[in-house]
N, C-alpha and C positions, 0 to 999 in steps of 0.2 A: 476194410478185407474180410473174404468169406473164410468157414472153414476148411476150405479144400485151398484156396492158397496160401492160407496161415500153416496149414499142412506141409506146402512144399516149400514155404520158406524156412521152418524148424525142422526138415529132414534135412535140406539143403546146407544148412548153417552146422550141423551134426555132422554131415557127412565132411564138409568144409575143416570144420576144427579135427576130427581125427585124422585125415588125409593127413592135414598139417603136422601133427602130433608124431605120426608114423614116422612119413617122411624127416622131421627135425631130427628123431631117436636116429632114424637109420645115418643120417647127415655128423651126428654127432657123433657116433660110433666110429665112423671112418675119420674123421677128423680131430679126434680125442688127442690125439698128441700133439698137434699143433696148437688146439685150443687152450689143452692146461697149460701149455706157455707161454701161451698169449702171443703168439705167432698168427696174427691175421690175414686172412685173403689179399688183403691188398693194400698197398701204403697210406690209401685215406683212412682206411680204418684205422690205422694204427694211430695214425693223426687225430682223428676223432675220440679215441678211447685218452690220448695224451690232453686233448682241447678238456676233455669231461673230466678227468683228475685232476687240471689244474685249476677248475672251477670250483670241485667237491674240496680243494686243498685251499680255499680262502680266496680266489682268484676272480673278484668284481662279477657279476652276471653281464653285465653291459660289455667285458673287455673280451673281447675275442682276439686279443692279440696273442701270438705265438711268443714269447718272448725271448726261448731259447733258439729263434732259429732267424737266418741273415743276421746282418751288418747291426748292432745293436742302437736302440734298444728292442730291435726284435721284429715280426711282420705281423703288418693288422691283418687278419685273415679274411676273406670275402664269404665264410661261412656264416649261417644264422647258428642261432644259442635252441632254436626249434629241434632241431634234429637230436637236438644232445641231452632232450628231456626224459624220453622212455628210458634210456641206458643208465641215465642218471640219477634217477629215480631207483631201478633196479641195484646200482652199487648201494646207493645209500641205506636203502631199506636191508637190504641183505649182508651189508659190511658186519653189524654187529650179532648175527648167530654164525655168521661162516667164515670173515676173516675178510679182509680187500682184498687179496689175489684171490680166492675160489668166488665172492664175489663177484668181483669183475670177470671169470669163465665163466658164473651165470649168467650176468648179464649181456654179455657178449652171443651166448646161447639162445636164451631168453628174447632177447627186443626184435631180432629179424624173426624169427617163427611165430610174436604174436602180430607185425604185419604181414606175414606171408596167410595165415588165418584169416585177416581182415581182406586183404587180398581176394582168396579164394570165395569167400561171403559176396562180397563187391560182386566181382564178374557174375555167382551165378545170378543175384539181382539183376543185374540187365539184359542175360541171356533170358532170365524168365519175361522181361517188359518188353522183348522181342518175339514172343509168344513160342523160345526154346527150352530145351533140358537145361537146369540148371545143375543137375550132377552130371551131365555130358560136359557141360561148361564149366565144373570144378577139375573135371579130369584131365581135359586139357590145359586150363590155367596149370595146372601141377606137373604137366610135361610141357612146360611154355618156355623152351629154352629160345635165347638165351637169359629171360627174363628170371626166371628161377635158381638165377646164380646171384643174382642180388638180395635172393631169404636165406640164403644160406647160415649156418650158424657162424658168426665172425664179422658177418656181413652190416656192420654197423654205423655205416656212411648213409649220406642223406638218401640217396635213389630210391630204395626200397620205399621210403615215405613217400617220396614225390608222386610213385607210381601209384598207389592208393588214391592218394589226392585225386588225381587226372580219371582215374576209375569214376569215384564218387562224382565228380565233375560230369563225365559221360551219364554215368545214372541219373542223375539230378537233369539234363536237359532232357532227356529222353524218356523223361517220367511226367506224371499228370502236370498239369498247368494250374499249380496254386502256390500262394506266397512260401508257405517252408518248403518246397522244390525249389522256390528261385534262391531261398535263404541262405540251403545248402550248397547251392551250386554258386553263389556268391562265396561261400565261408570258405570252400576247396581252394576256390580261385587265390583269393587273398594269403591262407596258408600257405600253397604253393610258391606264389611271389614271395615267400618271407625264407622259404626253405631253398631258394634260387631259382637259375635263369634257365635251365635246361626243358623245361615244361612250355616255356612263353608258345611256341607256336599251337600249341594245343590248347592251352589256357584260351587261347586269341579264336579257335574253333571253338569253342563251347561257347563265350561268346556272340560269335557268330550264331549261333544255335539257334539261342535263347531270341536273339534279336529277329532272326527269320518267326519266329514261332510267335514273337509277339505282333509281327506286321499281320500274319494271317491267322491268328490265333483267335483274337478279340477278346472276351473276359478274362478266359484261362491266359493265353497269352499275357494281357496286362497283370494278371496276379503273379504272375513268376519271375515278368522283368520287374516288377514292384518289388519284389523279395531280393532278386538278385542286385539290384542297383543299391538297397537300401544295406545291405549289408557288403557288398563292397565298399563301398565309402564310409560308413562306421568302422567296417572292419580294418581297412586301411590307415583308417586314424588312430584305432585304438594301437595297431602296430607298430606305428609309428613312435608310439609310448613306449611300449610295452620290451618290443626289440631290437630298440635305438642301440647299435653298438658302439663302441670306440672307432670305428672306422665309417660311421655315418658320414662324415664329411668328404671321404675320399672320393675324388673325382671319377667315380667309373660308374659303369651300369653292370656289372660282374655279381654282385650278391646285394642283398637286403641294404641298399643306400641312400641319401636324399635325393640323387640322382634317378634311381629306380622310381622308390618313391612318387616323385613329382611326375614322372611316363603315367604312373598309372593310374595318380590321379586325375589327371588332364581327360586320360582312356576311360578313365571310369566315370566322366560328365556324358558321354555317349548315349548308355544305358539310362542315367540320370533323366536326363532330356526325355528320354521314351517314356520311361515311366511317367513322367509328367504329365506329358504329352497324350497319353494312353486314355487319359482320363477325359480328354474332352475332344478325343476321333476316335472312331471303332473304322473308321473309313480304310482298305487298304489303302489308296491310295493315296491319304494325306498320311497313313502311318510311312509307307515307303519314302515320302518325300522327307519325314522326320528321321528316317535310319540312314538316309543315305547324306544330309545335311548335317545330322549329328555326327553321325560317324567320320566325315569326312574331316570336320573343324577336331573332333577332339583328337583323330591319330593324326593331322599336321602339327596343332596344337604341342602333343606329346614330342613328335621330332624334332620340333623345331625348337623347344624349351629342354631336349636331354638327348642330341644329337650323340652321345655317347651308347646309349641303347643301342643303336640302331649295328653298333659293332662293338659286342661287349668285351673281346677279349682283343680286340683289336690294336690294343695300346702294345703287346709282348715285342721287344728289341727285336729285329729282324733278325742276327743272327743266331739270336735264343729259339727263335721259329724256326728256322733251319736246323740246327744243331739238335735242338730237343723236341719242341714240339710237333715237330712234321715224324717223330717215332714214336710220339701215343699214340696207340692203338685205339683208343676210342673217335679219337680225334681225324680220321681218314675216311674217306670215303668209301663207299663201300667195295664201288669198282678198283679201287688200289689193293684189294684183297687179293689173296690168291683164293683159287675160285673153291678149294674145299672150306674155308675161315668163312668165305662170302656164303656158301650155302648154309652152313652153320649159322650167322648170325641174322642172316637177312630171308632162310628159303620157309619159315612159320606165316611171317610175314606177308610177302609176297603170293603164295598161295590163298593166304588170309585175304587178298588184296582184289583177289578174283573172285573169290566166295561171295565177300561182300560186296562187288557189283552188282553179282548174280542176283543175292537177298536184294537187295535193291531195286531192283529193276521188274524183278518177279514179285516182291509184295508192295511196293510203291508205297509203303509206309512215312512217315516222317521219321520215326525211329529208326528205320532202318537206315535211310538216308543220310541222319547226323551221325549215325556208327561208321559210315563208309568217308563221311566228312572226316572224322578223326582217324580212319585209319589213313585216309590219304595223307592228311598232315602228318602221320608218322613216318609212314615211307618216305615221304620225300625227307622229312629228319635224315632218317636212314641212309638215305641217298649221297647225303652231304658230310654226315657224320655218322658212324659205326655209335656212339652213345645212342642215339635214337633206337637203336637195335630192341630192347628189350620193353620197351612202350609200347613200338610197332606189334610185335608178338604178342602181347599181352590187349592190343587193341583189336586182334585179329579172332581173337576166342569167340567172340557171339557168332561172328559170319560163319569160321569153323565148324559151330557143332548145327550151323542149320544146314550148312553141308552134310554132315553125318546122318541126320534127319532124314533128309531128303535121301541117301545113301543107301538110307536102312531100306529103303521101298523098293529098291532094284536087286535085291538079295546079297548075301555072304561075302562074294567077292567084293562089288561093288564097298559095302560098309567096311573090309578089311582095308584094301585100296582106299578109302578117304581118311580114316585113320590113320594109318600110315604117312599120307600128305598133311594130316591136318597136326601131326605128333610134333612139336619143336625136338625134340628129344632125339628120333628118326632122323631128320634132317642133320640134327648134332653129328648123330652116328656114321652118314654118309658124307657128312665133310671133313670127320675125321680120316675113314677112306680114303679122301681124294686128297688129302694133306700128305708131304712126305712125313717117314716121321723124323722128329725133332732129337736131333743128337743129342745122348747123354751128358749129363756134365762131366767134364773130367778132373776140373779141381774143387767141386764144393764150395767157393766162396760166394757167400750169399750177404746181404744187408744184415742177418741175424747174428752168421759168424762173425761179421767187421764188431758188430754191439757188442758180444758176447768177449772179445778179445779188450775192447774200451773198455769196459764195463767198470772193470777194477781200477782203473790208471784216475787220478785226481783230475776234478773236474776241469774244461778248456774251452776251448774252441775248434771244431774239426773240420777241415775241407777233405772235402769226399763226394765222391759221385752222387748225382742229384736221387736217385732213388735210396741212399743209403739214407738221408735226412729223415724221415718219420721214425725208422727202427732204433736210429740212435738218441730221437728225443722220448722215444716211448720206453727204453730199456738200459736207460748210464743218464746220468748226471748233468751232460756233456750240451755244450750250446753247439749249435750245426749252419756251416756258413749259408750252405744251399739246400733247400728242399722243392718236389717236383710243383711247385703253385706260380704259378705265373705275375703275380703282384712281388715275387722274390725275384724280381730282375738284377738289383743292385748284387745280390748275393750269388744267384748263377753266374751271372757275369762274372764276377770276381773269383768264381772256382774254379772255370773255364779258362781263364785268364794263368791262372796259378798253372795247373797240369800241362798248360800246351805254349807255357811260356819256356826258355831257355835257365839254366839251374840258376843264374845269378839274377835274371828278372823276377823269377819264383820266388829267389828268397827273399829279394824285395818285397812284392808284392805280400807272401807269408807274413812277414814282419810288419808292414803298415796294416794289416787288416787284425793282427792279433791270433794268430793260427798258434797252438799251441801241439796239435796234432795233427798228420797226414794221413789218409787210409784208402787204398783204393784195391780191386782185383786184377789178376792176372791177364785178364780180357777184357779190361775198365775200357771206356771211350772208344767202343767200337763204331756208336755212332759218325766220329769225326775221321775214319780211316784208315789211311795209310799215319795220319799224324800220332795216330798212340801209338805208332811202334816209330816213331821219329827219335833217335837215340840222344838228340841235339836237346831236343825239349822234355821237361820233367816226366812227365808220363811216361812215355817212353824208356827212358833211362831207369826209372823206379821199376819198372819189368821186368828191364834188359837186366837185374840186380847191381845197375852203378847207381851207388848212394852216394848223394853229393855230401861234401862234408857239414855243411849245415842241418844235416838231418841225421838222426840215430834211429835204426830198425831196434823197434818194440816186439817182433815177430818172428818168430823161429825161421833159421833160412831155409829155402825153398818152398816156402808158405805158400800158397796161393791167398791170403789174406793179407797185404803190406800192410802196416799200420808203424810210424815212423812218428817221431814225436823230435821240435825243432831244438838244437842243441844252444848254446850261451853265444850272441855274437862274439866274434875276436875283440880283444879290446885294442884300439889303434893305440900305439907308443909315440911320443913326441921328441925328437931330434933335440 
């Protein structure tokens, strides 16, 4: 790397870090009240914080069960300890000088901003490898709604880490064909699999790109493939030891389980076979035959030995899929969203896809085609589930940087229009304009309010709506029957059965599960429609103020947050 490129790297890195610091300060000032009270942006962030606290309090590294969630003895979470490492290290290091609470506040503020800076640095490097401006890419990355919501203070869940790893894989795929670049691609793939399943299609796109470049690039492709295959196999083997959790043998492919590990190892046989064959032949025809045969055999073996990986979340109870999962925003297809929300979520990605097609067609470089492949994959995920929107927006940034460079040659008006079309924040603003204003909450009932009411009560088991779970776990000593996690089928089903049963049956269910407290909001259970207002059912009767004799109110009369405790069962008398 010459002095010119090195100066560009340093300049872009300083800009990325400086922009991350400035935006981090602005976001922290905006949200300082909520952050100071550890009211995190998402339920998963709260659960992640509680998982970290339990670990630091002595729960073993490999024990990922949330022992206070669901029926006893608790719920085996499908998460990974890898995403806990940075926030946990910050809390551990900052607790002696700051105290536990201040250390937690500092950790949840700093951890996502460190990943934000890393994301901007990597996205600038991708743009430079396409011959585009790293500075423009950094600014676009900082405006890349909805991706930037993953990096706001308090967002300590795994999605930001996943985004950085996918970008690192893309950067390695379009780089020079070296052993080191292949090793980086293999490491990013392994770590992403350890973190979670959401990015698997993009990991597959990266593997396909490396395989195609191996087929065509002779010695350079062979070096990259050798590094990729070696680190993939060694990394997966090491990860099975380091990150083997208490849920390793759960019969599911929703996290880094034995099932996923077997599928990944079998799939990794394909690049291993290509790496070995590459030493014997540089013929395009011979390498094509190896690619097709090895790829087909490895993928077929993975599918046959781990069929659960074809439908990682397919084992959710049909009733829960209808009542709960169907209402989870990130699980909806893009077309199911109102037009305003669809523009906000997918506008940048779709404009970027057009820019990517133009860039690949006009430059005809391997790097541009690979970036387009990542974009197509990310947009396909977005169309099926909105959870793909952040990665689709970030994958669009390099092509959008090229679009802005081209617009600069056409004059100021074209440049302004290009910046507006490329800015995710602009799409979010347009989406807000097209979305009806949300009705202000009239009751102020939130999981945090419910948790505040329950925090002073003796520890017990709480039956409450799903989204109450993480807040109750993070801010009280109670156990919680239900939380927004697909593995908690038994707890979620028990909670719905309790609230949507007549009072007599509900009492029997509550006592069978050992429930101590019942909590809900006035407008709780909107997902079940009219049944939530049916006075014959427990939820409807409680909202209407008709409290059955087996429950005693603990909240003031007329409060929007209703908290009750079970009374002692009546003793039977003998004649």
